[in-house]
C-alpha positions as CSV (number, residue, x, y, z in Angstrom):
1,M,53.3,0.3,-59.9
2,P,51.4,0.8,-56.6
3,L,50.3,4.3,-55.8
4,I,52.1,5.9,-52.9
5,P,50.1,8.3,-50.8
6,A,51.1,12.0,-51.3
7,S,51.9,12.3,-47.6
8,R,54.4,9.5,-47.8
9,V,56.2,11.1,-50.8
10,L,56.3,14.4,-48.8
11,V,57.8,12.7,-45.8
12,A,60.3,10.8,-47.9
13,S,61.5,14.0,-49.6
14,R,62.0,15.9,-46.4
15,N,65.3,16.1,-44.5
16,F,64.7,15.3,-40.9
17,A,67.2,15.6,-38.1
18,N,68.6,12.3,-36.9
19,D,68.4,13.4,-33.2
20,A,67.8,16.3,-30.9
21,T,68.8,17.3,-27.4
22,F,66.1,18.3,-24.9
23,E,66.1,19.8,-21.4
24,I,64.1,17.7,-19.0
25,K,62.8,18.5,-15.5
26,K,65.2,18.0,-12.7
27,C,64.1,15.1,-10.4
28,D,63.6,15.8,-6.6
29,L,66.1,13.6,-4.7
30,H,66.1,11.8,-1.4
31,R,69.4,10.4,0.1
32,L,71.1,10.9,-3.3
33,E,74.0,13.2,-4.1
34,E,73.1,13.4,-7.8
35,G,70.2,12.3,-9.9
36,P,69.4,11.6,-13.6
37,P,70.7,14.0,-16.2
38,V,68.7,17.2,-17.0
39,T,69.3,17.0,-20.7
40,T,68.8,14.0,-23.0
41,V,69.2,13.0,-26.6
42,L,66.1,11.7,-28.5
43,T,66.8,10.0,-31.9
44,R,64.2,10.2,-34.6
45,E,63.9,6.5,-34.6
46,D,63.2,6.3,-30.9
47,G,60.8,9.2,-31.0
48,L,58.7,7.6,-33.7
49,K,58.7,4.3,-31.8
50,Y,57.7,5.9,-28.5
51,Y,55.0,7.9,-30.3
52,R,53.5,4.8,-31.9
53,M,53.6,2.9,-28.6
54,M,51.9,5.6,-26.6
55,Q,49.3,6.2,-29.3
56,T,48.6,2.4,-29.4
57,V,48.1,2.2,-25.6
58,R,45.8,5.3,-25.7
59,R,43.7,3.9,-28.6
60,M,43.6,0.4,-27.0
61,E,42.2,1.8,-23.8
62,L,39.6,3.9,-25.6
63,K,38.5,0.8,-27.5
64,A,38.3,-1.1,-24.2
65,D,36.1,1.7,-22.9
66,Q,33.8,1.3,-25.9
67,L,33.6,-2.5,-25.7
68,Y,32.9,-2.2,-22.0
69,K,30.0,0.2,-22.6
70,Q,28.7,-2.3,-25.2
71,K,28.8,-5.0,-22.5
72,I,31.3,-7.1,-24.5
73,I,33.9,-6.6,-21.8
74,R,32.6,-7.5,-18.3
75,G,33.8,-7.3,-14.7
76,F,36.7,-5.2,-13.4
77,C,38.4,-2.9,-15.9
78,H,40.9,-0.2,-15.0
79,L,42.2,2.0,-17.8
80,C,45.5,3.8,-18.0
81,D,44.9,6.5,-20.6
82,G,46.9,9.6,-19.5
83,Q,49.6,7.5,-18.0
84,E,51.2,6.3,-21.3
85,A,54.6,8.0,-20.6
86,C,54.9,5.7,-17.5
87,C,54.6,2.3,-19.2
88,V,56.5,3.3,-22.4
89,G,59.1,5.3,-20.6
90,L,59.9,2.6,-18.1
91,E,60.3,0.0,-20.8
92,A,62.6,2.4,-22.7
93,G,64.9,2.5,-19.7
94,I,65.4,-1.2,-19.0
95,N,66.3,-4.4,-20.9
96,P,63.7,-7.0,-22.2
97,T,65.5,-9.5,-19.8
98,D,64.6,-7.3,-16.8
99,H,61.4,-8.0,-14.9
100,L,58.2,-6.0,-14.1
101,I,55.2,-6.6,-11.9
102,T,52.4,-4.2,-11.4
103,A,48.9,-3.8,-9.9
104,Y,45.6,-4.1,-11.8
105,R,45.9,-1.1,-14.1
106,A,48.0,-3.3,-16.4
107,H,47.0,-3.1,-20.0
108,G,49.7,-0.6,-21.0
109,F,52.5,-2.6,-19.4
110,T,51.2,-5.8,-21.0
111,F,51.6,-4.2,-24.3
112,T,55.0,-2.6,-23.7
113,R,56.3,-5.9,-22.4
114,G,55.8,-7.3,-25.8
115,L,52.3,-8.7,-26.2
116,P,50.2,-7.8,-29.3
117,V,47.0,-5.7,-28.9
118,R,44.8,-8.5,-30.1
119,A,46.0,-10.8,-27.3
120,I,45.2,-8.1,-24.8
121,L,41.7,-7.2,-26.2
122,A,40.9,-10.8,-26.6
123,E,41.8,-11.4,-22.9
124,L,39.5,-8.5,-22.0
125,T,36.6,-10.1,-23.8
126,G,37.4,-13.5,-22.3
127,R,38.3,-15.3,-25.5
128,R,40.6,-18.2,-26.3
129,G,43.1,-16.0,-28.2
130,G,43.6,-13.9,-25.1
131,C,47.1,-13.8,-23.5
132,A,45.8,-15.8,-20.5
133,K,43.5,-17.9,-22.7
134,G,40.5,-15.9,-21.7
135,K,40.7,-16.8,-18.0
136,G,42.5,-13.8,-16.5
137,G,40.6,-10.8,-17.8
138,S,41.6,-7.2,-17.3
139,M,43.6,-7.6,-14.0
140,H,45.5,-10.9,-14.8
141,M,47.6,-10.7,-17.9
142,Y,51.1,-12.1,-18.2
143,A,54.0,-12.0,-20.6
144,K,57.7,-13.1,-20.6
145,N,59.3,-11.3,-17.6
146,F,56.0,-9.7,-16.8
147,Y,54.2,-11.0,-13.7
148,G,50.9,-9.3,-14.1
149,G,48.3,-7.7,-13.3
150,N,47.6,-8.4,-9.5
151,G,44.2,-7.7,-8.0
152,I,45.0,-7.4,-4.3
153,V,46.0,-3.8,-3.4
154,G,49.7,-3.7,-2.7
155,A,50.2,-7.5,-2.7
156,Q,52.5,-7.4,-5.8
157,V,55.1,-5.4,-4.0
158,P,56.5,-8.2,-1.8
159,L,56.3,-10.4,-4.9
160,G,58.4,-7.9,-6.8
161,A,61.0,-8.0,-3.9
162,G,61.0,-11.8,-4.3
163,I,61.6,-11.5,-8.1
164,A,64.5,-9.2,-7.3
165,L,65.8,-11.8,-4.8
166,A,65.7,-14.4,-7.6
167,C,67.7,-12.0,-9.8
168,K,70.4,-11.7,-7.1
169,Y,70.3,-15.4,-6.1
170,N,70.8,-16.4,-9.8
171,G,73.7,-14.0,-10.2
172,K,72.1,-12.3,-13.2
173,D,72.6,-8.6,-13.9
174,E,68.8,-8.0,-13.9
175,V,66.5,-5.8,-12.0
176,C,62.8,-5.9,-11.1
177,L,60.5,-3.0,-11.5
178,T,57.8,-3.2,-8.8
179,L,54.9,-0.9,-9.3
180,Y,52.1,0.2,-7.1
181,G,49.8,3.3,-6.9
182,D,49.4,6.1,-4.4
183,G,46.4,4.3,-3.1
184,A,48.5,1.3,-2.1
185,A,51.3,3.3,-0.7
186,N,50.1,3.2,2.9
187,Q,50.0,-0.7,2.9
188,G,52.0,-2.3,5.7
189,Q,53.4,-5.0,3.4
190,I,55.1,-2.4,1.2
191,F,57.2,-1.2,4.2
192,E,58.0,-4.8,5.0
193,A,59.2,-5.3,1.5
194,Y,61.3,-2.1,1.6
195,N,63.0,-3.4,4.8
196,M,63.9,-6.8,3.4
197,A,65.0,-5.3,0.1
198,A,67.3,-2.9,1.9
199,L,68.7,-5.5,4.3
200,W,69.5,-7.9,1.4
201,K,70.5,-5.2,-1.1
202,L,68.0,-6.5,-3.7
203,P,68.0,-5.0,-7.2
204,C,64.5,-3.8,-6.9
205,I,63.1,-0.4,-8.2
206,F,60.0,0.3,-6.2
207,I,57.8,2.6,-8.3
208,C,54.8,4.6,-7.0
209,E,52.6,5.6,-9.9
210,N,51.1,8.7,-8.2
211,N,48.0,9.6,-10.3
212,R,46.7,11.8,-7.5
213,Y,43.7,9.7,-6.6
214,G,43.4,6.3,-4.9
215,M,39.9,5.3,-6.2
216,G,38.0,8.4,-5.3
217,T,40.3,9.7,-2.5
218,S,42.8,12.4,-3.3
219,V,46.4,11.9,-2.0
220,E,46.1,14.8,0.4
221,R,43.1,13.1,2.2
222,A,44.7,9.7,2.2
223,A,48.3,10.2,3.2
224,A,49.9,12.3,6.0
225,S,53.0,12.6,3.7
226,T,52.5,12.8,0.0
227,D,56.3,12.7,-0.6
228,Y,56.1,9.1,-1.8
229,Y,59.6,9.1,-3.0
230,K,60.8,9.7,0.6
231,R,58.7,6.9,2.0
232,G,61.5,4.3,1.9
233,D,63.2,6.4,4.6
234,F,66.5,4.5,4.5
235,I,66.1,3.8,0.7
236,P,67.1,6.5,-1.7
237,G,64.4,8.0,-3.9
238,L,63.6,10.3,-6.7
239,R,60.4,12.1,-7.8
240,V,59.9,12.2,-11.6
241,D,57.6,14.0,-14.0
242,G,55.6,11.0,-15.1
243,M,53.9,12.9,-17.9
244,D,57.2,13.3,-19.8
245,I,58.4,10.1,-21.4
246,L,62.0,11.4,-21.6
247,C,62.1,12.2,-17.9
248,V,60.7,8.7,-17.1
249,R,63.2,7.0,-19.5
250,E,66.3,8.8,-18.0
251,A,65.1,8.3,-14.4
252,T,64.6,4.6,-15.1
253,K,68.1,4.2,-16.7
254,F,69.5,6.0,-13.6
255,A,67.6,3.8,-11.1
256,A,68.5,0.5,-13.1
257,A,72.2,1.4,-13.1
258,Y,72.0,2.1,-9.3
259,C,70.5,-1.3,-8.7
260,R,72.8,-3.1,-11.0
261,S,75.8,-1.6,-9.2
262,G,74.9,-3.6,-6.1
263,K,73.8,-0.7,-4.0
264,G,70.4,-2.2,-3.2
265,P,66.9,-0.9,-3.9
266,I,65.8,2.5,-5.0
267,L,62.4,4.3,-5.0
268,M,60.8,6.2,-7.9
269,E,57.6,8.3,-7.7
270,L,56.1,9.0,-11.1
271,Q,53.8,12.0,-10.9
272,T,51.1,11.2,-13.5
273,Y,47.3,11.4,-14.1
274,R,44.5,9.2,-15.3
275,Y,41.9,10.6,-17.6
276,H,39.3,7.8,-16.8
277,G,37.8,7.1,-13.5
278,H,39.4,4.6,-11.1
279,S,37.6,1.8,-12.9
280,M,34.9,1.6,-15.5
281,S,32.3,1.8,-12.8
282,D,33.6,5.2,-11.7
283,P,32.6,8.2,-13.8
284,G,35.6,10.0,-12.3
285,V,34.0,13.4,-11.8
286,S,32.4,13.2,-8.4
287,Y,35.7,13.8,-6.6
288,R,37.5,16.0,-9.1
289,T,36.2,18.6,-11.6
290,R,35.9,18.2,-15.4
291,E,38.0,21.4,-15.6
292,E,40.9,19.7,-13.7
293,I,40.9,16.8,-16.2
294,Q,40.7,19.2,-19.1
295,E,43.6,21.3,-17.8
296,V,45.9,18.3,-17.6
297,R,44.8,17.1,-21.1
298,S,45.6,20.5,-22.6
299,K,48.8,21.3,-20.7
300,S,50.5,18.0,-19.8
301,D,49.3,15.2,-22.1
302,P,52.2,12.9,-22.6
303,I,51.5,12.2,-26.3
304,M,51.0,15.9,-27.1
305,L,54.3,16.8,-25.3
306,L,56.3,14.2,-27.3
307,K,54.6,15.3,-30.6
308,D,55.3,19.0,-30.0
309,R,59.0,18.2,-29.2
310,M,59.5,16.1,-32.3
311,V,57.8,18.5,-34.7
312,N,59.5,21.6,-33.3
313,S,62.9,19.9,-33.5
314,N,62.4,18.6,-37.0
315,L,62.5,15.0,-35.9
316,A,59.1,14.3,-37.6
317,S,56.3,16.2,-39.4
318,V,52.7,16.5,-38.4
319,E,51.7,14.6,-41.6
320,E,54.0,11.7,-40.6
321,L,52.6,11.5,-37.1
322,K,49.0,11.6,-38.4
323,E,49.8,8.7,-40.7
324,I,51.0,6.7,-37.6
325,D,47.7,7.6,-35.9
326,V,45.8,6.2,-38.9
327,E,47.8,2.9,-38.8
328,V,47.3,2.6,-35.1
329,R,43.6,3.1,-35.4
330,K,43.4,0.3,-38.0
331,E,45.5,-2.0,-35.9
332,I,43.2,-1.4,-32.9
333,E,40.0,-1.9,-35.1
334,D,41.4,-5.2,-36.4
335,A,42.3,-6.4,-32.9
336,A,38.8,-5.5,-31.7
337,Q,37.3,-7.5,-34.6
338,F,39.4,-10.5,-33.5
339,A,38.5,-10.0,-29.8
340,T,34.8,-10.1,-30.5
341,A,34.8,-12.9,-33.1
342,D,37.2,-15.3,-31.4
343,P,35.4,-18.2,-29.5
344,E,35.2,-18.3,-25.7
345,P,37.2,-21.2,-24.0
346,P,35.1,-24.4,-23.5
347,L,34.0,-25.3,-20.0
348,E,36.1,-28.5,-20.0
349,E,39.3,-26.3,-20.1
350,L,38.4,-24.6,-16.8
351,G,41.0,-26.6,-14.9
352,Y,43.8,-26.2,-17.5
353,H,47.1,-24.5,-16.9
354,I,47.3,-24.7,-13.1
355,Y,50.9,-25.9,-13.4
356,S,53.3,-25.2,-16.2
357,S,54.8,-28.7,-16.8
358,D,53.0,-31.4,-14.8
359,P,51.3,-34.6,-16.0
360,P,47.4,-34.2,-16.4
361,F,45.5,-34.5,-13.1
362,E,41.9,-34.1,-11.9
363,V,40.6,-30.9,-10.2
364,R,37.5,-30.9,-8.1
365,G,34.7,-28.7,-9.3
366,A,32.0,-26.8,-7.2
367,N,31.1,-30.1,-5.6
368,Q,32.8,-33.5,-5.2
369,W,31.0,-35.1,-8.2
370,I,32.2,-32.5,-10.7
371,K,35.7,-33.1,-11.9
372,F,37.8,-31.1,-14.4
373,K,40.9,-32.4,-16.1
374,S,43.9,-30.1,-15.7
375,V,46.4,-30.1,-18.6
376,S,49.6,-28.0,-18.5
């Protein structure tokens, strides 16, 4: 008979609550009579799922940091640790058949949209087992109903409006979550997308992930108005506590229901914070103090907030959550092993996957004598 860890026996013998009701922060509203509820029910099952997902994203990003410093990951790399309540909370508020497009801080969303950690880390290391076959890297990962990872600041927003147009055109009861950061919020193309989405009543949720700094510039220095949720003017908006997964989940459900009812687009501003610098080349402490980062970590950490709620409401025990931490660390270690041992794609595959279902054709290389075959 296999030995069962003592902690497992302890957890099994304890009577946990099946669910608990929590008060959540009221959202600030723009052009809305009422907003998301101020109380919500969290089931034990959902709580454990959210905790595992957020912890996985956190550990995956910390592993990416380590691999980058070892020069195993190269090039651009933007980490989202600190912002886990955003990607996990948004996913908890929509259906798998809904759509999502974001900027280049995309690792967390790639995971929550359903890709395994090993496919993400292998993409970061440029290996064949990566989710884009090692050709996309940090900024260009894709999954079903997930359109990346986009490197041009703000350029994904008109694309998101286009995906929402496709949802409406095809008559499907689906919405598109279109994400951008506070640094992209002053882009002209975003306002053009707002206008078209409002005119055509597109089922698009425009979401500004406001982590307080666009690269090294604070929101106060970059924007004449930092009320990003009001920026749609004629589009209703809500400002959400982006560090509280339950707040994000309820706001997302509210926004999705608004769009599905045919009322057109809606704006969400998620007030969040990134622990790392803008990218791996940014130490992140030249424009903000270490004390500021530490204060957010100690008072508003999204994983800590969920953990405290679950333990205090008898939805889980500290031992059970620690066990999840151990399992997550092992999963990340195994994924990192795969991402460093998997072979790189061969040079002859450079032209592959340009189209999804076309007959093979030739692609010109760096000069006219170099030809690559393209296979779908």
